[in-house]
C-alpha positions in Angstrom: 141.7 -8.9 143.2 143.3 -12.3 142.4 145.7 -13.6 139.9 146.3 -16.9 138.1 149.2 -19.0 139.5 152.4 -17.0 138.7 154.9 -18.9 136.6 152.5 -21.8 135.9 152.6 -21.6 132.1 156.4 -21.4 132.1 156.6 -24.5 134.2 154.2 -26.4 131.9 156.3 -25.6 128.8 159.0 -28.0 129.9 156.7 -31.0 130.5 155.7 -33.9 128.3 152.1 -34.2 127.3 151.5 -36.9 129.9 153.0 -34.7 132.6 150.8 -31.8 131.5 147.8 -34.0 131.8 148.8 -35.1 135.4 149.6 -31.5 136.4 146.3 -30.2 135.1 144.4 -32.8 137.1 146.3 -32.6 140.3 144.5 -31.0 143.3 146.3 -28.8 145.8 145.8 -31.5 148.4 147.5 -34.1 146.2 150.3 -31.6 145.5 150.8 -31.0 149.2 150.9 -34.8 149.9 153.6 -35.2 147.2 155.7 -32.4 148.6 155.4 -33.8 152.1 156.5 -37.3 150.8 159.5 -35.8 149.0 160.6 -33.9 152.1 160.2 -37.0 154.3 162.3 -39.1 151.9 165.1 -36.5 152.3 164.8 -36.7 156.1 163.6 -33.1 156.2 161.1 -31.4 158.3 157.7 -30.3 156.8 155.2 -27.9 158.3 151.8 -27.2 156.7 149.0 -25.2 158.2 145.9 -27.3 157.9 143.5 -24.7 159.2 144.5 -21.0 158.8 141.3 -19.5 160.3 142.3 -16.8 162.7 145.8 -16.5 161.1 147.2 -13.7 159.1 145.8 -14.0 155.6 148.1 -14.9 152.7 151.0 -16.5 154.7 152.6 -19.3 152.6 151.3 -22.9 153.0 154.5 -24.7 153.8 157.8 -24.3 155.7 160.4 -26.9 154.8 163.9 -27.6 156.3 166.2 -30.1 154.6 169.4 -31.6 156.2 171.4 -31.1 153.0 170.6 -27.3 153.2 170.6 -26.7 156.9 170.9 -23.0 156.6 167.8 -22.6 154.5 164.1 -22.5 155.4 161.9 -22.9 152.3 158.5 -21.2 152.3 156.1 -22.2 149.6 152.5 -21.4 148.5 150.9 -24.4 146.9 148.4 -24.1 144.1 146.7 -26.4 141.7 147.3 -25.4 138.1 143.9 -23.6 138.1 144.6 -22.1 141.5 144.1 -18.4 142.1 146.3 -16.3 144.3 144.5 -14.0 146.8 145.4 -10.4 147.2 147.1 -11.2 150.5 149.1 -14.1 149.1 150.4 -11.9 146.3 151.4 -9.2 148.9 153.3 -11.8 151.1 154.9 -13.2 147.9 156.2 -9.7 147.1 157.5 -9.1 150.6 159.2 -12.4 151.0 161.2 -11.9 147.8 163.2 -9.3 149.6 164.1 -11.5 152.6 167.8 -12.4 152.6 168.3 -13.2 156.2 166.4 -15.0 158.9 166.9 -14.4 162.6 165.7 -17.1 164.9 164.7 -16.3 168.5 164.3 -19.4 170.6 161.5 -18.2 172.8 159.9 -14.9 173.5 158.2 -14.6 176.9 156.7 -11.8 179.0 160.2 -11.5 180.6 161.9 -10.8 177.2 159.1 -8.3 176.4 159.6 -6.4 179.6 163.4 -6.6 179.4 163.3 -4.8 176.0 164.8 -7.8 174.1 161.8 -8.1 171.8 161.8 -4.3 171.0 165.5 -4.5 170.4 165.1 -7.3 167.9 162.2 -5.5 166.1 164.1 -2.2 165.9 167.5 -3.6 164.9 168.6 -2.2 161.6 166.4 0.9 161.7 168.2 4.2 161.2 169.8 5.4 164.4 169.6 1.9 166.0 172.3 -0.7 166.4 
């Protein structure tokens, strides 16, 4: 099952005819290059997975950090206007809508696994756990 790019038509409604023409013709690769350029101009950090073979299916394309929003990590799925969302992309999209908090763990090692630190982090917030 796949779906057309969610929200694409609503976005197009606010564009001029020239902008609609450019948007309709823009590839996903060109879109990604424009996003990367915009992030770099803002002195941000940009991560894009070039080759996702062997990775979990559907994870968003980009992770972006911006210095004027230091407490926010942006995740985005990039699609050309005719792009189609996979079943897995739609599932991740739905899950990520619920995320309100990010915990960052510097490094997980065999030592943190054996000490129980990883299990503690994974179980935090479950009923009956602190």
